[in-house]
N, C-alpha and C positions, 0 to 999 in steps of 0.2 A: 409623229406622235398621235395621229388620228385614231390609231387602234386602241389607245388608252380608254377613250370614252366608251366604245362598245364593251371592252373588258370590264370596266366599272359597272356598266348596266347589267351585264350577264351575272356578275357576282351578286348584285343586289337582287336580281330575279331569283337566283338559286336560294339565297337566304330566305326570301319571302315564301318561296314554295316549300322550303323545309319547315319553316315556322308554321305555315298553314297545315301541312301534312301532320306535324306533331299535334297541333291543336285539334284537328279532326279525329285523329286516333284517340287522343285523350278524352274528347267529348263522347265518342262512341263507346269507349271502354267504361267511362263513368256512367253513361246511361244504362249500359248492360248490367253493371254492378248494382245500380239503383234498382233495376227491375228484379234482380236476384234477391235484393234485400226486402223489397216490398212483397215478393211472391210468397215467402213463408208466412208473413202476417196475414195475407189474403186467405191462404189455405187454412190457417188456424181459425180465422174468423168464420169461414164457411163450416169448418168442422164443429166449432162451438154451437153455431146456429142449428146444425143438424142434430147435435146431441141434445140441445134444449128442446127441440120438437119431439125427440124420442122420449125424453123425460115427461113432457106434457102428455104424451100418449099414455105413459104409465099412470099418471094421476087420473086421467080420464077413465081408464079401464077400471080402476079401483072404485070409482063412484058411479059408473054407468049402470042404468037400470035394466037394459035389455040389449040384445045383439043388434037389433035394428037401430037403436039409438047410438050404439058404438059406431056402426057403419056410417050413419049420417055425420057423426063428428069427424070421422076419418076423411070422408069425402069433402067435408067443408074445409078441413085443414089442407088437404091435397089440392084444393082448387087454386091455391097460390101458384102462379106461373113458375116460381123458383123450385117448387117441390116436384120432383119427377116420379117418385114412387114412395108408398108407405105400405108396410105389411106387418100384421101381428100374427105370430105363429104360436101354436101350442108348445108345451115343454118338450115333447118328443119330436117336434118339427115335422110331424106327419100331416098336419092340417093347418090351413090358413084360415083363421077365424074372421079376420077383417082386413081389408086392403083398399088401396086407392083405385083398384080396378074390380068391378063387380064379378068379372069372369074368374078372378082368383079365388073366390069364396069356396071353402071346403076342399081346395086342391092341395096336394102335397108339395113339399119344397122341391122334390125331384122334378115334378112336372113344370115348375117355374124356373128351371135351370137357365133358360135363355132370356129371362126377364131381368130388368135392372136389379131386382132384389134377390134373384136366384142364388148367386154365389155366396151372399151373406147369410142365407137361410140354411145352407148345407154345411157351413164351416162350424167347428166346435164352438159351443156357447161359453164365453169366458165369464169369470166371476165379476169382473169390473166392466164398466162401459168401454167400448172400443170405437175409435173413429178411423176410417180408411180414406185414402185419397186415390181417385182414379184420374191420372193426369191426361189420358187420351180423350176422355169425355168431359173433363173439367167438372167432376162430380165429387162431392163429399158424402161419405156413407157413415151413418152412426148405427151401431149395434148395441142395444141395451137390454139387459135382463129385466124382465117384468117382476118387480119386487112388490107384490100385492099382499099387504098384511091383514087387511080387513075387507074381503070382497063382499059386495052387497048383492050380487046377481050370479046366475049360473054362468053367464059368459065370462064374468070376471074370474070365477073359480076355475074355469077351463083354461084360463091363460096364466094361472099361477106357475111360476118357474119358466114361462115361455120367453119369447123375445119380441122386440119391436125393431124393425129395420126401416130407416129413413134415408132416401137418396135425394140429395139436394143439388140443384144446378148452381155451380159456383162460377159460371162464366162471367157474371157481372162483377164479382169481386176481383177476378183475374183481370178483367178489362180495366177496372179502376187501378189496379196495381200497374198495368201497362201504361195507362194514361199518366199516372204519377211519375213513372220513370221517364216518359217522354217530356213531361213538364220540367222535370229536373234537368234532362238533357238540353231542352231549349233554353232554359235559364242559363245553364252553364255554357252553352254555345255562344250566347251573347257576351257573357263575361270573358270567356277565353278569347273570342274574336277581338274584343276591345283591348285585352291584355296583349294579344299577339301584335296588333297594330302598334301599340305603344312600344313594345320591344323592338319591332322592326325600325320604327322611326329613331329610337335611341341608338340602335346598332348603326344605322345609316349615318347618324350625326357623329357618334363618338368613335366609330371604327372605320367605316368606308372612306370618309373624307380624309382622315389622317393617312390611311394606307395609300390613297391616290397621290397625295403630296409626296410621301416617301418614295413611291414608285417613280415619280418624275425626277426626284433628286438622284435616285440610283441610276436612272438612264443617263442623266447628265454626267455622273461620275464615270460611267462606262466609256463615254466619249472623251474623257480626259479633261473635263471642265472643272474638276475638283480633285484634290489629292487624297481625299478621304472617300470611303464608300458612300457616305451620306453626310450632308452638312449638319452640324450640330446647332441649328437655328430653327426658329419656328415654334410650333406648339410643343408642350412637354412630351407628347407621344412621339413626335418626330425626333426630338432630341434623344429620347430614350432608345429608340430603334437605331439611330445613328451611332450612339455610343456602343450598342451591342455589336454592330458590324465592325466598328473599329477595334473592339476588344479581341477580335480574331487575330489581330496582329501580335497580341501578347499570349497566344495560345501555348507556345512552347514553354513560357515561364510557368504557366499553370500546370502543365504536364510534369514539370520538375517538382512542383509542390505536391502533386498527387503521388509521385514516386516516393517522396519522403514520407508521406502519410502511410503508404503501403508498407514501407520498411518499419514503421513504428507501431503497426497494428498490434494489439495485445493477444492476437491469435496467430498460429502458424499458417502462412499462405504460401503455396508452392505450385509451380507448373512442372509437370513431369512429361518429358518427350521420350517416346520409345521409337527406336530405329535399329533394326538388325540385332536385337538382343542387348543393345547398349542403352543406357539411360543418361539423360541430361536433365538435371533438376535445378530449377531456379526457385529460390526460397528467400523469404524475408529474414532478417537477422533474428526476429523473435522466435523462429522455429527452433533454434538451438536452445534458447532459454526456456521456452514453453514445453518442448518435448524432450529436451536433453539429447537431441540428435542433430548432427550436422547434415541436414538434408542435401545441401549442395555437394557434400563429399561422397554421396552414394552414386556409384557409376554402373552397377549391375543389378539385375532383377533379383538374384538370389539374396543379396545383402538386404534389399528392401523387404523381401518376404520374411527374412529372419527376424524382423522387428516384431512380428505378430506372435503372441504367446499361444493363441489358440488357432490351429489350422482351420477349424470349421468356421470361425469368424472371418478369416481371410478369404476362404473359398466363397462364403456367402456374399461378402462385399464385392469380390471380383465378378461373381455371377450376376448380381444385381446391376453392376455397371454395364456389363455386356448386354443384358436383356433390356434395360430401361435407359441407359445412358446417363442416369442421374441417381445419386444416393444422397439422402438428407438425414443428418443427425444420427448416423449409424454408430453405435457404441462398440468399441473394440479395445482389447487390452494389449499393450505393447511393452516390450522390454528394451529400454534404450541401450543397455550394456550389461555385462556379466555382474558387475558390482552395483549397478544403479537400480533403484527401486522400480518396480513395475508401475505403469501409469495407465489410467483409463482416459481415452480420448473420444470425442464426438467428431466423426468425419462427415463432411459434406463434399461430394466430388461430382464432377461433370466430365463425361467422356466425349471427345470430338475428334474429327480428322481435319488436319491442316496440311495442305500440300501432300496428301497421301500418307502422312505420318500420324501416329496416334498421340493425342495430347490429352492429359488429364489435369484439370485444375482442381486443386485440393485446398480446403479450409479445415484445419484441425484445431480443436479446442481442448485443453487439458481440463477434464471434469473429475479428476481423481478425488478431490475433497468432496465434491457434491455426490459422487457415486458412493463413497464410503458412508457419507451421512445418510443417503437413501437406504443403504443396506442396513445400517443401524436402526433407522426408522422402521423399515419393514420387519426387522427382527422384533422390535419392540411392539409393533402392531400385532404380529403373530402371537407374541407372548400374551398381550392383553386379550386377544380373541380367545386364546386357549383358556385364560382365566375366566372370561365371560361364559364360555361354553361349559366350564366345569362347575359353575355356580348352579345350585338347584333352582330351577325356574328359567326365566329368560330375561336378559338384559337388552334394552332397546333404546333407540332414539326415535322420537315421534315429532314430525314437523307439520304444523297446521299453516297452510299457505293463505295469503291475503284473499284469494278468491274462494276460500272454503274447502279446497281440495286438501288432501292429506297423504302422507307417505311415511315409511320407515326408512330413514337414511342408513340405519344400522339396526340389526336384530341378531341376537345370538341363535345358535342352533337349538337352544333350549325351547324355543317356540314350537319347533316341529314336534318335540317330545310332549309338550303340554297339550297341543291340539291334535296330535296324532297325524301330522301332515305327511304326505308322500313326498319323495324327492322331487317330483315334477311340480308340486304346488309352490307358488311364490310366497315368500315371507316378507317382501318389501312393500306389499300392498296391504294397508290396514283393513281393506275390505275382506281379506281372508279371515281376520279375527272377528270383525263385525258379523260376518255371515254365520259364525258358529255360536254366537251369544244367544241364549234363549230369548224369545220375543218379550217375555215379561221382565227381563232385566235390561233390554236394549235401551229403552227410553231413559232409565236411570243412568246408564253409562253415558249417553249423549248429553244428558243434562249436566252431569259432572264435568264433562269435557267443556261444555259451553261456560259453566261457572268458572272454571280455571282460567278461561281466556277473557273474562269480562274485566275491563279496566286494566289494572296492573296484573299480569299473569301470576297465578298462585299455584300452590301445590295441588296435585290431583291424586285422589285415591278412591278406590271403589272395590267392592266385593261383588262378583257376578259369576254366573254359571255359563259353561260352554258345553256344547254337545260334541263328543268325540266318538270314534269307533268302539271305545270301551265304556261308553255310557256318559252320563252327565258328570262334569267335574266342576268344583268350585275353584275360582282363581281370585287372588288378591293383587291389585295393581296399585303402584305408588310411583309418582313421577314428580319432578321439580322442574320449574322453568330454567332455561340456561341462557346466558348472555351469548348471543351468536350473531355474526354480521349477515347471515343469510336472510332470505325473505321469510316473512311470517314469524311464527314463534316456535322455538325448539324446546322440547321436553326430553329429559333423560330419566329413565325409570326402570323398574323391574316388575315382572309378573311371577307370582309364586302360587303353586298348587296348595290350597288349604282345604282340600276335600276331607282329609282325615280329621282336621280340627272341627270342620262344620258337622261331620257325622257325630263326633264326640259331643259337641254342643247340643245336637238334637237328642242324643241319648240322655245327656244330663238334664235337658229340659223336660223330656218325657218322664225321667225318673223323679224329677221334682214335682210333677203334676199328677202322677199316676201311682197307684198302689202296686208295689212289686209283687205281691202274692196273687192278687186277683186280676190285675190289669185294669181295674176300674179306676176312674178319676178319684183323686184324694181331695181333702178339704182345700188345700192350697190352690188346686186347679179348678175346684167346683165353684167357690164363692164368686170369683169374677164372672164365670159363666152364668150363674144364677142371677146376678145383678143385671147383666146384659139381657137375659131372657125376660126378666120382669119389666125392664124398661121397654123392650120391644112389644110385649103384650099390652102394656098400657098405651103405647104410642098408637098402635093399630087396633086397640079395643078388641083384643083376642083373648080367649081363655088360657089359663095355665094351671096345671095341677102338679102336686108333689106327693110322693109316697115315701113313708119312713118304714122300712122293713127290718124287723128284729128277729133273728133266729131263736126258736124256742128251745129251752133246755140246753143251750150250747155249752154252758159251764160243765154240765154233766158229761158231755162228749169229751171235753178236755180232761176231766178227772178220770174218766173210765178208759179212754184210748190214748191219751197223751196229746200234747200240743201239736205234734207232727200230723196226727190224724185230724185234729181240729183244723189245721191249715188246709188240709185236703178237702174237708167238708166246706170250708169257706170258698175255696176255689171252685168246687162243684156247684155251689149255690150261685156264684157269680156267673158261671158259664150257662146254666140253664135259664137264668133270668135274662141274660143278654140275648140268648137265642129267641126269646119270646118278644123282645122289645122292637119297636120301630126304629128306622134309621135316624129319625129325628130325636129319639129319646136318649137319655144319658143315665148310665148306672154309676153311682158314687159309693165308695166305701167310706162311711162317715166315721167309723171307729169301732174296733172290736168286732162284734157280730152284727153291728148296725149298718144298714145300707139305705141310700136315698135313690129314688128314681125320679128324674125330672121329665115331665110330660108336657111339651108345648102343644098348643092348639087342642087342649083337652079340657072339657068342662067337668063339673062334679060327677055327672052320671058316667061319663067316659072314664074318669079316674077310678070310680068304684068298679066298673067292669074290668078294667085292666088289672086293678089290685086283686080282685077275686080270681081272675084267670091266672095270675102269677101264683097266688096262694095254692090253687088247685094243682098247678104244674109242679110246684115244689113238693107238695104232699104226695103226689103220685110218683115221684122219682125215687130212685134208690141211691142213697148216699154211699160214699166209700166205706162206711162202717157196715154196710149191708142192711141198715135199718132206715126207716123213713125219717125224714127231717121235715119239720113244719115251721111256719113263719107267721108272725103277727104283723099286720100292716096297718099303718095309719095313713089317712088320706086328707089332704088339705088343698083347697083351691084358692087362687090369688084373689085378694080383696083390694079395693081401692086404697085402703090405708095400710096395707101390709108393708113390712120391711123384710129384709132377708131373715133376720132372727125370728120375727113373729110368724112368718110362714113356716119355717122349719119347726118352731116351737109347737104350732098347732098340729103339724103332721106327727111330731113326736108324741104329743098328747093323745092323738088317735091311736098310735101304736101301743101306748101305755094302757088305754082303755081296752084294747083288744087283748092284751096280756091279762088284765084283771077279769075280762069276760071269759077266760078259759083257754086262751091261746088258740093258735090256728084260726085266727079271726081277722076280719077287716074292720078296723075301728074308725069312726068318723068324729065329727065335732060334738057328738052327743054320746052319752054312755049307753051301754046295753045293746050295742049293735052286734049282731051275730052274722055268721057266714050266710045263714039262710036269708036274713034280712037284706044283706048286701046283694045277694044273688037276685032277690026279688026286685030290687031297684033296677 
């Protein structure tokens, strides 16, 4: 029995070595993972520092007084040992205005291609700030567009639209990341070593010692010192192992029990043996009940093949068995007999060779009920999809995940029509829809989505515009939250094209605020505009003038030529006046032959000059009647105590005075004003 002690020691040594190896691998992997986790943070820190220095350069350029002052500032900043290079280039990249090397001054970017800043000077300048990482040299590079809004010197003006490049030495932050990883590894190594030692001592006490006692007992039984394989005495572990050995004596009883279980399985289980074209099939009794076939009664291959309704299914099953030796869950249709209903079965089979003969072990489950249910379900699904695709617009399911990501579990083909998508473009990604929404509507859409998910999910609805190959379209979206066991929140809704409705609303809105004959603003549209203009003028202490124009002898035109010609004269007047006005001015048809002109940023003298110019333009034109048309114009300028009515009333009074003064005049707040007087002003 002396060899038992060395055996016991060898097992302990192997267990200890295995535990130590596992601990070492775990510590090494954990330290490496820790380093990989610290490394991105270190890179981000270096990139942010480089970008901050680049932005500091931007501020300095905007306020610097001279080029020499700028160069001194750059050299002072670049004196830091962590900064490897700084360069400020003009907008065209053809000249280095300042840099951390005096030799770079006034050199082009191409000449500095081999310097640390060279590659960053020649690449296209982006709109936003960019940071790059050079792992070979542990450098962080920041490229920033110089956004100089108020340059105070010539050198600042030369750098407007240019760029600043900062190259930062990141070796220290990388070293800190490596040291942090080593510290994590050292701490973990101590913890794992202590844990490994504890496990080893526990295994030695709870496993090795009981095994050693059982081994002694087994050797004693081998020499006939006990009638059992192991004595059922001692510790619980020894008794359990001894009972396990003794249970082998009852193995044939358990085999009988397994056979009975095999026979009572709720699925058909069979073993098919092929030899010389003959079959021998052993099957459990359930095969006849489950499949309607007496498998044990089949003795030839042709009878077995005749069970398959579809020859293609039979050939595919046979080919898969020959090629792979295993088939799992293959669904086939069989006909148990001429009068028996056909059945769908799921076949799992394994092909093997035993003593040179082919053996196929088969498990067959009757899935007819499940298959028919799936067919009905698929038919219903196809019907619902056809209904969804036939609905104008798009029907969809939208899921917002807990991590903020989103997707469309279902979307009808109507989305392709709404957005004009090609067959290759994905519709299950909400980003396809987001990317086509106009930027001015995107924030509103996302705000509506967030609002629908705050607290208890609520209904979502929004009107927004999307850009398609056929132009901009208006869409209306409406969705309601659904109770769903999946992660996040599920919404079900529709998207409808409301472009025609929006265009109709726009036309109705314009018709409500504009005169149909002249296209000028009407009273309903003008009064809110005038209130806003007066408030703006008072808030910023700016002048504002108003003209009241009344066509002279217009009633005579209607009486002589008819109202249709009168309408043409009004339209002619509105057109020539609009052509002479500024973009900021507004023409209003106040009523009948009366028109108002709103003149922002116009003082009294300016109002008189514009009124006189309009009067002369109208008098010099030829109306649709072939005769000259004249106009009397009243001028009023905003006063501190004016209201909308008082301002219009004073302009109307000026037009009235111009009428009384002989027409074809510009009238002001005092009587007797003539065209000559207004021109003199």
